[in-house]
Backbone as ProteinMPNN parsed JSONL, in Angstrom:
{"seq_chain_A": "XXXXXXXXXXXXXXXXXXXXXXXXXXXXXXXXXXXXXXXXXXXXXXXXXXXXXXXXXXXXXXXXXXXXXXXXXXXXXXXXXXXXXXXXXXXXXXXXXXXX", "coords_chain_A": {"N_chain_A": [[122.563, 309.427, 356.444], [119.915, 307.42, 355.942], [117.06, 307.771, 353.753], [113.49, 307.608, 353.969], [112.416, 306.511, 351.754], [114.405, 305.074, 350.973], [115.046, 303.22, 352.635], [112.53, 301.615, 352.399], [112.767, 300.79, 350.082], [114.899, 299.117, 350.475], [113.903, 297.436, 352.384], [111.843, 296.024, 350.682], [113.81, 295.046, 348.218], [115.173, 292.821, 349.976], [113.178, 291.154, 350.476], [111.593, 290.252, 348.294], [114.319, 288.94, 347.341], [114.011, 287.258, 349.472], [111.884, 285.902, 348.941], [111.738, 283.466, 346.683], [112.741, 281.475, 348.33], [110.891, 279.937, 349.534], [109.86, 278.514, 347.375], [111.162, 275.743, 348.039], [110.688, 274.849, 350.101], [109.846, 271.66, 351.827], [106.453, 269.942, 351.402], [103.673, 270.172, 353.749], [103.031, 267.745, 356.298], [100.873, 265.582, 356.235], [97.913, 264.771, 358.473], [97.101, 261.481, 359.807], [94.483, 259.379, 358.244], [91.374, 259.373, 359.58], [89.948, 256.667, 361.389], [87.0, 255.792, 360.327], [85.374, 253.431, 360.436], [83.896, 252.207, 361.913], [81.193, 249.926, 362.886], [77.727, 248.679, 363.278], [78.407, 246.429, 364.767], [80.456, 246.897, 366.147], [79.696, 248.737, 368.029], [77.946, 247.01, 369.554], [79.676, 245.34, 370.709], [81.187, 247.244, 372.136], [79.024, 247.82, 373.839], [78.619, 245.395, 375.514], [80.658, 245.067, 376.803], [80.54, 247.125, 378.937], [80.403, 247.228, 381.707], [79.168, 248.341, 384.174], [75.99, 248.859, 386.045], [73.517, 249.891, 384.338], [74.701, 249.122, 381.961], [75.178, 246.47, 382.045], [72.11, 245.378, 382.573], [70.976, 246.75, 380.596], [72.382, 246.93, 378.09], [73.324, 246.575, 374.235], [71.293, 249.309, 372.988], [69.266, 250.674, 370.749], [66.763, 252.488, 369.626], [65.856, 253.87, 367.643], [66.525, 252.833, 365.34], [69.49, 254.141, 364.489], [72.154, 253.017, 364.271], [72.102, 251.574, 362.487], [71.527, 252.969, 359.83], [72.16, 254.653, 356.733], [73.232, 257.531, 356.167], [74.459, 259.132, 353.594], [74.345, 257.901, 351.44], [76.271, 256.549, 350.65], [77.24, 254.261, 351.515], [75.471, 252.123, 350.174], [75.924, 252.707, 347.84], [78.363, 251.516, 347.689], [80.995, 252.786, 347.784], [81.658, 253.418, 350.445], [82.945, 251.402, 353.071], [80.794, 248.793, 354.583], [78.809, 250.253, 357.91], [79.955, 252.335, 357.996], [78.664, 255.199, 357.901], [77.88, 255.239, 360.802], [80.403, 255.225, 362.403], [81.605, 257.652, 360.883], [79.565, 259.465, 362.484], [79.685, 259.132, 364.81], [82.87, 259.697, 365.12], [82.413, 262.285, 364.547], [81.467, 262.999, 366.952], [82.877, 262.83, 368.949], [84.899, 264.747, 367.548], [83.646, 266.985, 368.768], [83.934, 267.081, 370.99], [82.08, 265.462, 372.332], [80.469, 262.709, 373.722], [79.873, 259.917, 371.899]], "CA_chain_A": [[121.493, 308.974, 356.49], [119.137, 306.352, 355.397], [115.723, 308.548, 353.801], [112.405, 306.839, 353.899], [112.039, 305.832, 350.576], [115.558, 304.13, 350.503], [114.58, 302.331, 353.781], [111.097, 300.777, 351.821], [113.316, 300.298, 348.87], [116.013, 297.618, 350.97], [112.792, 295.718, 352.642], [111.145, 295.259, 349.164], [114.59, 294.191, 347.663], [114.909, 291.741, 350.958], [111.758, 290.39, 350.774], [112.084, 289.797, 346.92], [115.339, 288.034, 347.552], [113.657, 285.599, 350.141], [110.223, 285.093, 348.035], [111.875, 282.442, 345.829], [112.94, 280.679, 349.023], [109.495, 279.421, 350.215], [109.564, 277.117, 346.591], [112.189, 274.905, 347.86], [110.089, 274.258, 351.479], [108.693, 270.476, 351.411], [105.189, 270.035, 351.912], [103.7, 269.814, 355.08], [102.694, 266.631, 356.527], [99.542, 265.457, 356.096], [97.264, 264.254, 359.026], [96.453, 260.583, 359.39], [93.205, 259.341, 358.309], [90.511, 258.707, 360.9], [89.056, 255.528, 360.916], [85.552, 256.163, 360.415], [84.69, 252.088, 359.768], [83.236, 251.328, 363.441], [80.333, 249.574, 362.388], [77.052, 248.078, 364.634], [79.217, 244.988, 365.768], [81.806, 247.489, 367.538], [78.933, 249.117, 369.221], [77.246, 245.927, 370.434], [80.823, 244.773, 371.648], [81.174, 248.065, 373.664], [77.91, 247.952, 375.03], [78.624, 244.606, 376.127], [81.808, 245.315, 377.911], [80.402, 248.295, 379.645], [80.502, 246.81, 383.222], [78.109, 249.016, 385.294], [74.472, 248.574, 386.036], [73.209, 250.277, 383.059], [75.053, 248.314, 380.745], [74.693, 244.949, 382.159], [70.941, 245.32, 382.405], [70.187, 247.305, 378.988], [73.043, 246.113, 376.678], [72.862, 247.473, 373.4], [69.928, 249.77, 372.503], [69.46, 251.837, 369.908], [65.331, 252.435, 369.501], [65.64, 254.614, 366.429], [67.991, 252.068, 364.628], [70.535, 255.064, 364.02], [73.53, 252.501, 363.936], [72.004, 250.791, 360.566], [71.268, 254.162, 358.989], [73.386, 255.299, 355.679], [72.9, 259.033, 355.798], [74.598, 259.561, 352.841], [73.913, 256.829, 350.623], [77.535, 256.076, 350.204], [77.421, 252.677, 351.583], [74.685, 251.421, 349.213], [76.839, 252.393, 346.13], [79.832, 250.823, 347.564], [81.735, 253.911, 347.946], [82.198, 253.274, 351.338], [82.328, 249.874, 353.876], [79.24, 248.849, 355.579], [78.856, 250.511, 359.109], [80.778, 253.847, 357.95], [77.992, 256.449, 358.755], [78.086, 255.068, 362.459], [81.879, 255.774, 362.518], [81.585, 258.616, 360.746], [78.963, 260.426, 363.366], [80.726, 258.694, 366.282], [84.324, 260.674, 364.82], [81.985, 263.69, 364.672], [80.75, 263.473, 368.45], [84.16, 262.972, 369.66], [85.251, 265.967, 367.632], [83.106, 267.882, 368.992], [83.879, 267.088, 372.658], [80.855, 264.695, 372.833], [80.662, 261.223, 374.086], [79.165, 258.778, 371.894]], "C_chain_A": [[120.254, 308.466, 355.822], [117.797, 307.352, 354.963], [114.814, 306.855, 354.032], [112.033, 305.92, 353.024], [113.342, 305.018, 350.369], [115.48, 303.165, 351.597], [113.419, 301.466, 353.221], [111.902, 300.094, 350.585], [114.121, 298.977, 349.447], [115.012, 297.272, 351.677], [112.365, 295.321, 351.589], [112.341, 294.597, 348.426], [114.908, 292.835, 348.59], [114.193, 291.215, 350.89], [111.414, 289.998, 349.411], [112.844, 288.921, 347.003], [114.844, 286.828, 347.961], [112.814, 285.055, 349.648], [110.668, 283.802, 347.451], [112.336, 281.283, 346.818], [111.886, 279.462, 349.365], [109.219, 277.922, 349.149], [110.332, 275.92, 346.941], [111.734, 274.183, 349.505], [109.264, 273.214, 350.969], [107.259, 270.812, 352.215], [104.901, 269.736, 353.118], [102.853, 268.588, 355.125], [101.367, 266.634, 356.803], [99.045, 264.611, 357.274], [96.541, 262.932, 358.862], [95.09, 260.412, 358.884], [92.673, 258.79, 359.39], [89.926, 258.09, 360.449], [87.717, 255.801, 361.189], [84.594, 254.684, 359.749], [84.267, 251.224, 361.056], [81.91, 251.06, 363.015], [79.111, 249.233, 363.786], [77.714, 247.194, 365.466], [79.895, 246.062, 366.806], [81.059, 247.923, 368.721], [78.374, 248.156, 370.27], [78.449, 245.445, 371.513], [81.151, 245.969, 372.573], [80.083, 248.215, 374.871], [77.827, 246.816, 375.916], [79.49, 244.389, 377.101], [81.609, 246.426, 378.819], [79.945, 247.157, 380.952], [79.682, 247.21, 384.357], [76.704, 248.843, 385.044], [73.656, 248.7, 384.982], [73.758, 249.479, 381.897], [75.028, 246.862, 380.953], [73.404, 244.609, 381.854], [70.25, 245.794, 381.111], [70.913, 246.718, 377.967], [72.926, 247.09, 375.437], [71.356, 247.865, 372.976], [69.991, 250.777, 371.703], [67.901, 251.572, 368.967], [64.89, 252.863, 368.352], [66.434, 254.132, 365.475], [68.952, 253.359, 363.705], [71.525, 254.626, 363.549], [73.272, 251.413, 362.647], [71.601, 251.705, 359.498], [72.165, 254.458, 358.038], [72.849, 256.428, 355.191], [72.948, 259.587, 354.373], [74.469, 258.744, 351.43], [75.391, 256.072, 349.88], [77.704, 254.424, 350.495], [76.591, 251.464, 350.634], [75.162, 251.356, 348.01], [78.061, 252.082, 346.64], [80.876, 251.454, 347.655], [82.555, 254.236, 349.583], [81.923, 251.88, 352.218], [81.262, 250.28, 354.688], [79.601, 249.137, 357.187], [79.712, 252.238, 359.194], [80.113, 255.322, 358.495], [77.936, 256.121, 360.19], [79.267, 255.737, 362.813], [81.823, 257.039, 362.096], [80.865, 259.54, 362.031], [79.659, 260.456, 364.933], [82.0, 259.626, 365.971], [83.598, 262.067, 365.2], [81.562, 264.485, 366.189], [82.27, 263.916, 369.138], [85.102, 264.159, 369.05], [84.802, 266.725, 368.259], [83.057, 268.319, 370.688], [82.642, 266.696, 373.485], [81.127, 263.392, 372.886], [79.452, 260.658, 373.344], [79.371, 257.584, 371.679]], "O_chain_A": [[119.613, 309.253, 355.126], [117.337, 307.854, 355.989], [115.171, 305.685, 354.169], [111.495, 304.837, 353.253], [113.27, 304.2, 349.452], [115.997, 302.088, 351.299], [113.418, 300.358, 353.757], [111.639, 298.954, 350.204], [113.968, 297.889, 348.892], [115.231, 296.061, 351.701], [112.459, 294.108, 351.404], [112.039, 293.516, 347.921], [114.905, 291.764, 347.984], [114.475, 290.179, 351.492], [110.65, 289.039, 349.516], [112.346, 287.818, 346.777], [114.958, 285.735, 347.407], [112.709, 283.831, 349.717], [109.904, 282.878, 347.729], [112.371, 280.15, 346.338], [112.165, 278.264, 349.418], [108.751, 276.835, 349.488], [110.211, 274.979, 346.157], [112.318, 273.214, 349.991], [108.363, 273.335, 350.138], [107.008, 271.551, 353.167], [105.71, 269.052, 353.744], [102.064, 268.328, 354.217], [100.771, 267.483, 357.467], [99.661, 263.546, 357.317], [95.586, 262.866, 358.088], [94.386, 261.401, 359.088], [93.214, 257.934, 360.09], [89.302, 258.306, 359.41], [87.359, 256.04, 362.342], [83.627, 254.688, 358.988], [84.284, 250.001, 361.202], [81.315, 252.092, 362.703], [79.391, 249.433, 364.969], [77.619, 247.183, 366.693], [79.829, 246.003, 368.033], [81.348, 247.742, 369.904], [78.319, 248.358, 371.483], [78.307, 245.232, 372.717], [81.385, 245.718, 373.755], [80.118, 248.514, 376.064], [77.171, 246.916, 376.953], [79.271, 243.697, 378.096], [82.572, 246.706, 379.533], [79.044, 246.334, 380.786], [79.527, 246.511, 385.358], [76.271, 248.691, 383.902], [73.032, 247.707, 384.609], [73.053, 249.284, 380.907], [74.854, 246.106, 379.998], [73.222, 243.714, 381.028], [69.198, 245.337, 380.663], [70.375, 246.088, 377.057], [72.501, 248.237, 375.572], [70.455, 247.073, 372.7], [70.73, 251.739, 371.915], [67.778, 250.818, 368.002], [63.812, 252.494, 367.888], [67.056, 254.909, 364.751], [69.027, 253.406, 362.478], [72.097, 255.216, 362.632], [74.076, 250.684, 362.066], [71.352, 251.288, 358.367], [73.281, 254.575, 358.544], [72.186, 256.527, 354.159], [72.047, 260.254, 353.865], [74.553, 259.367, 350.371], [75.482, 255.32, 348.91], [78.222, 253.594, 349.748], [76.943, 250.301, 350.437], [75.032, 250.433, 347.207], [78.994, 252.434, 345.919], [81.905, 250.779, 347.622], [83.54, 254.924, 349.849], [80.844, 251.298, 352.107], [80.887, 251.324, 355.222], [80.47, 248.472, 357.752], [79.932, 252.982, 360.15], [80.638, 256.213, 359.162], [77.96, 257.162, 360.846], [79.213, 256.767, 363.485], [82.017, 257.818, 363.029], [81.62, 260.343, 362.58], [79.976, 261.309, 365.762], [82.099, 260.491, 366.84], [84.09, 262.851, 366.012], [81.406, 265.658, 366.528], [82.628, 264.976, 369.651], [85.991, 264.607, 369.774], [85.655, 267.562, 368.555], [82.54, 269.227, 371.339], [82.212, 267.106, 374.563], [81.982, 262.902, 372.149], [78.304, 260.75, 373.779], [78.449, 256.772, 371.768]]}, "name": "protein", "num_of_chains": 1, "seq": "XXXXXXXXXXXXXXXXXXXXXXXXXXXXXXXXXXXXXXXXXXXXXXXXXXXXXXXXXXXXXXXXXXXXXXXXXXXXXXXXXXXXXXXXXXXXXXXXXXXX"}
């Protein structure tokens, strides 16, 4: 019969023997980058393509000017393309289950 200490020792030896195998596992595949460069032009095209009553009569409507905002200052510094803030906000809305 195997004692409890012997059983624990056997489990420990097996665990230590298999641990180095994790070093040979390749890196996990990274998810493709999400395109966040949809600018105001894309929003205007989307509004014009909307064929329902509201879309035909109203078209593109942005009373607060949110489509031209640069929340993070990254567009002015040149680190992001123009319109990236709108793309980022749209991506966040879709990610969290809201339609933007």
